[in-house]
DRENDO-1510 file (C-alpha; in Angstrom, 1 decimal, always signed):
<recs>
REC; n; res; u; v; w
REC; 1; MET; +118.2; -44.3; +22.2 .
REC; 2; ASP; +120.7; -42.4; +20.1 .
REC; 3; LEU; +124.1; -43.6; +18.9 .
REC; 4; SER; +126.0; -42.1; +21.8 .
REC; 5; ILE; +123.9; -43.9; +24.4 .
REC; 6; ALA; +124.1; -47.1; +22.5 .
REC; 7; ALA; +127.9; -46.8; +22.4 .
REC; 8; ILE; +128.0; -46.2; +26.2 .
REC; 9; LEU; +125.8; -49.2; +26.9 .
REC; 10; ALA; +128.0; -51.3; +24.6 .
REC; 11; GLN; +131.1; -50.2; +26.5 .
REC; 12; ASP; +129.5; -51.2; +29.8 .
REC; 13; GLY; +128.2; -54.5; +28.3 .
REC; 14; ILE; +131.6; -55.5; +27.0 .
REC; 15; THR; +133.3; -54.6; +30.3 .
REC; 16; SER; +130.8; -56.8; +32.2 .
REC; 17; GLY; +130.9; -59.4; +29.5 .
REC; 18; ALA; +134.7; -59.7; +29.9 .
REC; 19; ILE; +134.3; -60.5; +33.6 .
REC; 20; TYR; +131.5; -63.0; +32.9 .
REC; 21; ALA; +133.6; -64.6; +30.2 .
REC; 22; LEU; +136.4; -65.4; +32.7 .
REC; 23; LEU; +133.9; -66.9; +35.1 .
REC; 24; ALA; +132.3; -68.9; +32.4 .
REC; 25; LEU; +135.6; -70.3; +31.3 .
REC; 26; ALA; +136.4; -71.2; +34.9 .
REC; 27; LEU; +133.0; -73.0; +35.3 .
REC; 28; VAL; +133.5; -74.9; +32.0 .
REC; 29; LEU; +137.0; -75.9; +33.1 .
REC; 30; VAL; +135.9; -77.2; +36.5 .
REC; 31; PHE; +132.9; -79.1; +35.2 .
REC; 32; SER; +134.8; -80.7; +32.3 .
REC; 33; VAL; +137.6; -81.9; +34.5 .
REC; 34; THR; +135.7; -82.9; +37.7 .
REC; 35; ARG; +132.0; -82.9; +36.7 .
REC; 36; VAL; +131.4; -80.3; +39.5 .
REC; 37; ILE; +129.0; -77.4; +38.7 .
REC; 38; PHE; +131.0; -75.0; +40.8 .
REC; 39; ILE; +128.4; -72.8; +42.4 .
REC; 40; PRO; +130.9; -71.3; +44.9 .
REC; 41; GLN; +132.8; -69.7; +42.0 .
REC; 42; GLY; +131.2; -66.3; +42.9 .
REC; 43; GLU; +132.5; -66.5; +46.5 .
REC; 44; PHE; +136.0; -66.2; +45.2 .
REC; 45; VAL; +135.0; -63.1; +43.4 .
REC; 46; ALA; +133.7; -61.5; +46.6 .
REC; 47; PHE; +136.7; -62.7; +48.7 .
REC; 48; GLY; +139.2; -61.3; +46.2 .
REC; 49; ALA; +137.5; -57.9; +46.1 .
REC; 50; LEU; +136.9; -57.6; +49.8 .
REC; 51; THR; +140.4; -58.8; +50.7 .
REC; 52; VAL; +141.9; -56.0; +48.7 .
REC; 53; ALA; +139.4; -53.5; +50.1 .
REC; 54; ALA; +140.4; -54.5; +53.7 .
REC; 55; LEU; +144.1; -54.1; +52.9 .
REC; 56; GLN; +143.5; -50.6; +51.4 .
REC; 57; SER; +141.5; -49.6; +54.5 .
REC; 58; SER; +144.4; -50.8; +56.7 .
REC; 59; ARG; +142.3; -53.6; +58.1 .
REC; 60; PHE; +143.4; -57.1; +58.5 .
REC; 61; PRO; +141.7; -59.4; +56.0 .
REC; 62; HIS; +140.1; -62.2; +57.8 .
REC; 63; SER; +140.2; -64.3; +54.7 .
REC; 64; ALA; +143.8; -65.0; +55.8 .
REC; 65; THR; +142.4; -66.6; +58.9 .
REC; 66; LEU; +140.1; -68.7; +56.8 .
REC; 67; LEU; +143.0; -69.8; +54.7 .
REC; 68; VAL; +144.8; -71.0; +57.9 .
REC; 69; ALA; +141.7; -72.8; +59.1 .
REC; 70; LEU; +141.3; -74.6; +55.7 .
REC; 71; GLY; +145.0; -75.4; +55.7 .
REC; 72; VAL; +144.8; -77.0; +59.1 .
REC; 73; ALA; +141.7; -79.1; +58.0 .
REC; 74; CYS; +143.5; -80.2; +54.9 .
REC; 75; PHE; +146.6; -81.2; +56.8 .
REC; 76; LEU; +144.6; -83.3; +59.3 .
REC; 77; TYR; +142.8; -84.9; +56.4 .
REC; 78; GLU; +146.1; -85.7; +54.7 .
REC; 79; VAL; +147.6; -87.2; +57.9 .
REC; 80; VAL; +144.6; -89.3; +58.7 .
REC; 81; GLY; +144.4; -90.5; +55.1 .
REC; 82; THR; +148.1; -91.4; +55.0 .
REC; 83; LEU; +148.1; -93.3; +58.2 .
REC; 84; ARG; +144.9; -95.3; +57.3 .
REC; 85; ASN; +146.4; -96.3; +53.9 .
REC; 86; ALA; +148.8; -99.1; +54.7 .
REC; 87; GLU; +150.4; -98.8; +51.2 .
REC; 88; ARG; +151.3; -95.2; +51.9 .
REC; 89; ARG; +152.5; -95.5; +55.4 .
REC; 90; HIS; +156.1; -96.2; +54.2 .
REC; 91; GLY; +156.0; -92.8; +52.4 .
REC; 92; ALA; +154.5; -90.9; +55.4 .
REC; 93; ALA; +158.0; -89.6; +56.4 .
REC; 94; ARG; +158.0; -87.7; +53.1 .
REC; 95; SER; +154.4; -86.9; +52.4 .
REC; 96; ILE; +153.5; -85.5; +55.9 .
REC; 97; PRO; +156.2; -82.9; +55.9 .
REC; 98; VAL; +155.3; -81.8; +52.4 .
REC; 99; ALA; +151.6; -81.5; +53.5 .
REC; 100; ALA; +152.7; -79.5; +56.5 .
REC; 101; LEU; +154.7; -77.1; +54.3 .
REC; 102; LYS; +151.7; -76.6; +51.9 .
REC; 103; PHE; +148.9; -76.6; +54.4 .
REC; 104; LEU; +150.4; -75.1; +57.5 .
REC; 105; VAL; +153.6; -73.2; +56.9 .
REC; 106; PHE; +152.5; -71.3; +53.8 .
REC; 107; PRO; +149.1; -70.2; +55.1 .
REC; 108; ILE; +150.5; -69.1; +58.4 .
REC; 109; ALA; +153.3; -67.2; +56.7 .
REC; 110; LEU; +150.6; -65.4; +54.6 .
REC; 111; PHE; +148.7; -64.7; +57.8 .
REC; 112; PHE; +151.6; -62.7; +59.3 .
REC; 113; VAL; +152.4; -61.0; +56.0 .
REC; 114; ALA; +148.8; -59.9; +55.8 .
REC; 115; ARG; +149.1; -58.4; +59.3 .
REC; 116; THR; +152.2; -56.5; +58.3 .
REC; 117; VAL; +150.9; -55.2; +55.0 .
REC; 118; ALA; +147.6; -54.1; +56.5 .
REC; 119; ALA; +149.4; -51.9; +59.0 .
REC; 120; ALA; +152.1; -50.6; +56.6 .
REC; 121; GLN; +149.9; -49.3; +53.7 .
REC; 122; ALA; +151.8; -51.2; +51.0 .
REC; 123; PRO; +151.6; -50.2; +47.3 .
REC; 124; MET; +148.4; -51.2; +45.4 .
REC; 125; LEU; +150.2; -54.0; +43.4 .
REC; 126; ALA; +151.5; -55.5; +46.6 .
REC; 127; GLN; +148.0; -55.5; +48.1 .
REC; 128; VAL; +146.5; -57.1; +45.0 .
REC; 129; ALA; +149.3; -59.7; +44.9 .
REC; 130; LEU; +148.8; -60.5; +48.6 .
REC; 131; ALA; +145.0; -60.8; +48.1 .
REC; 132; LEU; +145.5; -63.2; +45.2 .
REC; 133; ALA; +148.0; -65.2; +47.2 .
REC; 134; ILE; +145.5; -65.5; +50.1 .
REC; 135; VAL; +142.4; -66.4; +48.0 .
REC; 136; ILE; +143.8; -68.6; +45.2 .
REC; 137; PRO; +145.0; -71.4; +47.5 .
REC; 138; MET; +141.5; -71.7; +48.9 .
REC; 139; GLY; +140.4; -73.3; +45.6 .
REC; 140; PRO; +142.4; -76.5; +45.8 .
REC; 141; MET; +141.8; -76.7; +49.6 .
REC; 142; VAL; +138.0; -76.6; +49.0 .
REC; 143; TYR; +138.4; -79.3; +46.4 .
REC; 144; ARG; +140.5; -81.4; +48.9 .
REC; 145; LEU; +137.9; -81.1; +51.6 .
REC; 146; ALA; +134.6; -81.1; +49.8 .
REC; 147; PHE; +135.0; -82.7; +46.4 .
REC; 148; GLN; +138.0; -85.0; +46.2 .
REC; 149; PRO; +136.5; -87.6; +48.6 .
REC; 150; LEU; +133.4; -87.8; +46.3 .
REC; 151; ALA; +135.3; -87.6; +43.0 .
REC; 152; GLU; +133.5; -90.8; +41.7 .
REC; 153; ALA; +130.1; -89.8; +43.0 .
REC; 154; SER; +127.2; -88.9; +40.6 .
REC; 155; THR; +126.8; -85.4; +39.2 .
REC; 156; LEU; +123.8; -84.9; +41.3 .
REC; 157; VAL; +125.7; -85.6; +44.6 .
REC; 158; LEU; +128.5; -83.3; +43.5 .
REC; 159; LEU; +125.9; -80.6; +42.8 .
REC; 160; ILE; +124.4; -81.0; +46.3 .
REC; 161; VAL; +127.9; -80.7; +47.8 .
REC; 162; SER; +128.5; -77.7; +45.6 .
REC; 163; VAL; +125.4; -76.0; +47.0 .
REC; 164; GLY; +126.3; -76.8; +50.5 .
REC; 165; THR; +129.8; -75.4; +50.0 .
REC; 166; HIS; +128.3; -72.2; +48.5 .
REC; 167; PHE; +126.2; -71.6; +51.6 .
REC; 168; ALA; +129.1; -72.4; +53.9 .
REC; 169; LEU; +131.4; -69.9; +52.1 .
REC; 170; ILE; +128.8; -67.2; +51.9 .
REC; 171; GLY; +128.2; -67.5; +55.7 .
REC; 172; LEU; +131.9; -67.3; +56.3 .
REC; 173; GLY; +132.0; -64.3; +54.1 .
REC; 174; LEU; +129.5; -62.5; +56.2 .
REC; 175; VAL; +131.4; -63.4; +59.4 .
REC; 176; MET; +134.8; -62.2; +57.9 .
REC; 177; PHE; +133.8; -59.0; +56.1 .
REC; 178; GLY; +130.5; -58.0; +57.6 .
REC; 179; ALA; +127.3; -56.9; +55.8 .
REC; 180; GLU; +128.6; -53.6; +54.6 .
REC; 181; GLY; +130.0; -53.3; +51.0 .
REC; 182; SER; +133.3; -52.0; +49.9 .
REC; 183; ARG; +135.0; -50.4; +46.9 .
REC; 184; THR; +138.7; -50.2; +46.0 .
REC; 185; THR; +140.9; -47.7; +44.3 .
REC; 186; PRO; +140.8; -47.8; +40.5 .
REC; 187; PHE; +143.9; -49.1; +38.8 .
REC; 188; SER; +143.8; -46.2; +36.4 .
REC; 189; ASP; +142.0; -42.8; +36.5 .
REC; 190; ALA; +142.7; -42.1; +32.8 .
REC; 191; ARG; +139.8; -41.6; +30.4 .
REC; 192; LEU; +140.0; -42.1; +26.6 .
REC; 193; GLU; +137.8; -39.8; +24.6 .
REC; 194; VAL; +136.5; -41.4; +21.3 .
REC; 195; GLY; +134.1; -38.8; +19.9 .
REC; 196; ALA; +131.3; -38.4; +22.3 .
REC; 197; LEU; +132.2; -41.6; +24.1 .
REC; 198; ALA; +134.5; -41.5; +27.2 .
REC; 199; ILE; +136.1; -44.9; +28.0 .
REC; 200; SER; +137.4; -45.2; +31.6 .
REC; 201; GLY; +140.9; -46.6; +32.2 .
REC; 202; GLN; +139.5; -49.2; +34.5 .
REC; 203; SER; +137.3; -50.6; +31.7 .
REC; 204; LEU; +140.3; -50.8; +29.4 .
REC; 205; VAL; +142.2; -52.6; +32.2 .
REC; 206; ILE; +139.4; -55.1; +32.6 .
REC; 207; VAL; +139.1; -55.9; +28.9 .
REC; 208; ALA; +142.9; -56.0; +28.4 .
REC; 209; VAL; +143.5; -58.4; +31.4 .
REC; 210; SER; +140.6; -60.6; +30.3 .
REC; 211; ILE; +141.9; -60.9; +26.7 .
REC; 212; LEU; +145.4; -61.7; +28.1 .
REC; 213; LEU; +144.0; -64.3; +30.4 .
REC; 214; ILE; +142.0; -65.9; +27.6 .
REC; 215; VAL; +145.0; -66.0; +25.3 .
REC; 216; GLY; +147.2; -67.3; +28.2 .
REC; 217; LEU; +144.7; -70.1; +28.9 .
REC; 218; TYR; +144.6; -71.0; +25.2 .
REC; 219; LEU; +148.4; -71.2; +25.1 .
REC; 220; TYR; +148.5; -73.2; +28.3 .
REC; 221; PHE; +146.1; -75.8; +27.1 .
REC; 222; GLU; +147.8; -76.0; +23.7 .
REC; 223; ARG; +151.5; -75.8; +24.5 .
REC; 224; THR; +152.1; -77.2; +28.0 .
REC; 225; LEU; +152.1; -80.7; +29.3 .
REC; 226; SER; +149.9; -80.0; +32.3 .
REC; 227; GLY; +147.4; -78.1; +30.1 .
REC; 228; LYS; +147.2; -81.1; +27.7 .
REC; 229; ALA; +146.7; -83.4; +30.7 .
REC; 230; LEU; +143.8; -81.2; +31.8 .
REC; 231; ARG; +142.3; -81.4; +28.3 .
REC; 232; ALA; +142.7; -85.2; +28.3 .
REC; 233; THR; +141.0; -85.5; +31.7 .
REC; 234; ALA; +138.2; -83.3; +30.4 .
REC; 235; VAL; +137.7; -85.5; +27.4 .
REC; 236; ASN; +137.9; -88.9; +29.1 .
REC; 237; ARG; +138.6; -89.3; +32.8 .
REC; 238; LEU; +139.0; -93.1; +32.7 .
REC; 239; GLY; +141.3; -92.9; +29.6 .
REC; 240; ALA; +143.4; -90.2; +31.2 .
REC; 241; ARG; +143.8; -92.4; +34.4 .
REC; 242; LEU; +144.8; -95.4; +32.3 .
REC; 243; VAL; +147.6; -93.5; +30.6 .
REC; 244; GLY; +149.0; -92.3; +33.9 .
REC; 245; ILE; +147.4; -88.9; +34.2 .
REC; 246; GLY; +146.5; -88.1; +37.8 .
REC; 247; THR; +142.8; -87.1; +37.8 .
REC; 248; THR; +143.1; -86.0; +41.4 .
REC; 249; GLN; +145.9; -83.6; +40.6 .
REC; 250; ALA; +144.0; -82.4; +37.5 .
REC; 251; GLY; +141.0; -81.6; +39.8 .
REC; 252; ARG; +143.2; -79.6; +42.1 .
REC; 253; LEU; +144.7; -77.7; +39.2 .
REC; 254; ALA; +141.3; -77.0; +37.8 .
REC; 255; PHE; +140.1; -75.6; +41.1 .
REC; 256; THR; +143.3; -73.5; +41.5 .
REC; 257; LEU; +142.7; -71.9; +38.0 .
REC; 258; ALA; +139.0; -71.3; +38.8 .
REC; 259; ALA; +139.9; -69.7; +42.1 .
REC; 260; ALA; +142.5; -67.6; +40.4 .
REC; 261; MET; +140.1; -66.3; +37.8 .
REC; 262; GLY; +137.4; -65.7; +40.3 .
REC; 263; ALA; +139.7; -63.7; +42.7 .
REC; 264; LEU; +141.1; -61.7; +39.8 .
REC; 265; CYS; +137.6; -60.9; +38.6 .
REC; 266; GLY; +136.8; -59.6; +42.0 .
REC; 267; VAL; +139.9; -57.4; +42.1 .
REC; 268; LEU; +139.0; -56.0; +38.7 .
REC; 269; ILE; +135.4; -55.1; +39.3 .
REC; 270; ALA; +135.8; -53.8; +42.9 .
REC; 271; PRO; +136.7; -50.2; +41.7 .
REC; 272; LEU; +133.5; -50.1; +39.5 .
REC; 273; THR; +130.9; -51.4; +41.8 .
REC; 274; THR; +130.3; -51.9; +45.5 .
REC; 275; VAL; +131.0; -55.5; +46.5 .
REC; 276; TYR; +129.2; -57.2; +49.4 .
REC; 277; TYR; +129.9; -60.6; +50.9 .
REC; 278; ASP; +127.1; -62.1; +48.8 .
REC; 279; SER; +127.6; -60.1; +45.6 .
REC; 280; GLY; +129.7; -62.8; +44.0 .
REC; 281; PHE; +126.8; -65.2; +43.7 .
REC; 282; LEU; +124.8; -63.1; +41.3 .
REC; 283; ILE; +128.0; -62.3; +39.3 .
REC; 284; GLY; +128.9; -66.0; +39.2 .
REC; 285; LEU; +125.3; -66.9; +38.0 .
REC; 286; LYS; +125.7; -64.6; +35.0 .
REC; 287; GLY; +129.0; -66.3; +34.2 .
REC; 288; PHE; +127.1; -69.6; +34.5 .
REC; 289; VAL; +124.5; -68.5; +31.9 .
REC; 290; GLY; +127.4; -68.0; +29.5 .
REC; 291; ALA; +128.8; -71.4; +30.4 .
REC; 292; ILE; +125.4; -73.0; +29.8 .
REC; 293; ILE; +125.3; -71.3; +26.3 .
REC; 294; GLY; +128.6; -73.2; +25.7 .
REC; 295; GLY; +127.0; -76.4; +27.0 .
REC; 296; LEU; +129.5; -76.5; +29.8 .
REC; 297; ALA; +131.9; -77.9; +27.3 .
REC; 298; SER; +132.9; -75.3; +24.6 .
REC; 299; TYR; +135.3; -72.6; +25.8 .
REC; 300; PRO; +134.9; -70.2; +22.8 .
REC; 301; ILE; +131.1; -70.5; +22.8 .
REC; 302; ALA; +131.0; -70.0; +26.6 .
REC; 303; ALA; +133.1; -66.8; +26.3 .
REC; 304; ALA; +131.0; -65.5; +23.5 .
REC; 305; GLY; +127.9; -66.3; +25.4 .
REC; 306; ALA; +129.2; -64.5; +28.4 .
REC; 307; VAL; +129.9; -61.3; +26.4 .
REC; 308; MET; +126.4; -61.6; +25.0 .
REC; 309; VAL; +125.0; -61.8; +28.6 .
REC; 310; GLY; +127.0; -58.6; +29.4 .
REC; 311; LEU; +125.6; -56.7; +26.4 .
REC; 312; LEU; +122.0; -58.0; +27.1 .
REC; 313; GLU; +122.3; -56.9; +30.7 .
REC; 314; SER; +123.6; -53.4; +29.7 .
REC; 315; TYR; +120.8; -52.7; +27.2 .
REC; 316; SER; +118.2; -54.2; +29.4 .
REC; 317; SER; +119.2; -51.8; +32.2 .
REC; 318; PHE; +118.3; -49.0; +29.7 .
REC; 319; TRP; +115.0; -50.3; +28.5 .
REC; 320; ALA; +113.7; -52.0; +31.6 .
REC; 321; SER; +116.1; -51.6; +34.5 .
REC; 322; ALA; +113.8; -53.2; +37.0 .
REC; 323; LEU; +113.6; -56.4; +34.9 .
REC; 324; LYS; +117.2; -56.6; +33.7 .
REC; 325; GLU; +118.1; -59.6; +35.9 .
REC; 326; VAL; +114.9; -61.4; +34.8 .
REC; 327; ILE; +115.8; -60.8; +31.2 .
REC; 328; VAL; +119.3; -62.0; +31.6 .
REC; 329; PHE; +118.4; -65.2; +33.4 .
REC; 330; THR; +115.4; -65.9; +31.0 .
REC; 331; LEU; +118.0; -66.3; +28.3 .
REC; 332; ILE; +118.9; -69.7; +29.7 .
REC; 333; ILE; +115.5; -71.1; +29.0 .
REC; 334; PRO; +115.6; -71.2; +25.2 .
REC; 335; VAL; +119.2; -72.3; +25.3 .
REC; 336; LEU; +118.3; -75.3; +27.6 .
REC; 337; LEU; +115.3; -76.1; +25.5 .
REC; 338; TRP; +117.3; -76.1; +22.3 .
REC; 339; ARG; +120.0; -78.3; +23.8 .
REC; 340; SER; +117.4; -80.7; +25.2 .
REC; 341; LEU; +115.9; -81.1; +21.8 .
REC; 342; THR; +119.2; -81.5; +19.9 .
REC; 343; SER; +121.3; -83.5; +22.4 .
REC; 344; ARG; +121.4; -87.2; +22.7 .
REC; 345; HIS; +120.3; -88.2; +26.2 .
REC; 346; VAL; +122.5; -90.7; +28.0 .
REC; 347; GLU; +121.9; -92.3; +31.3 .
REC; 348; GLU; +124.7; -91.5; +33.8 .
REC; 349; GLU; +125.4; -95.2; +34.5 .
REC; 350; GLU; +126.2; -95.7; +30.8 .
REC; 351; GLU; +128.7; -92.9; +30.6 .
</recs>
């Protein structure tokens, strides 16, 4: 391996690592706020990429149909819960119309907008914006249906539900998008020549957007009231509830941010690789490795670990391409062993 090959591999590793870093941050955020190991994170990556691909091919994205179905289920859940709770019945006249607006009117409006945009060949930015608007609301809806009723359950129960949700979404992905893969049009066809190294414009877009998002998340957690509420919930759920912070709202917000980062990652990588209905699972697992390096608690270490995963994957593909996935996931073993030896073990009932 000469210096030019090493530089090319480093470029690929940093580009992949930027995507894994966003997914790792999303996984850390969801786990710290809700104690959910969010295995379906990868499905939002695939849904985002394939929704844009469908719009660019002038096909109706059936993810909009899934959004309507999830919205109807959430609305029925809200209505039944409101009517069963005697203390909330007096507020039903206000809460039910609000739920109808969020879970019925908004998804149905997006459904018809998607039909119009698919037939009209809208500009790329409009297609990306519509795809994000369709996929992102699925995050809080999935939380409302699958995880909110079990918010106080053990971590093991939440993990089992997360696995079940993953299989449900991956099956729905096959039904909606089919078994064939898709690519999208690059955001930029420019190439930057740095000596013998040619950097694609799409790679620069991915790294730039990832850095902006990481900085934006830092400012959000440090400077905004809702961001500080999320941090407080992550540190101590009971203490946050005692001082008036709604942990349910915090969970919905965490899932919304995770869905947004997952969908955006899918939109960013779709021009570089063919995305299938199940491609997000493997991508999400590599982000999970980065999150594990950060102990599912530290955002900076998780981001750095995800970049390391990207670089390790890139160089492994040169030295042993057939074993690159094995090498990447083997990285988790020494990390878990080290954390097991250095961490204080606490029974869940004592937490």
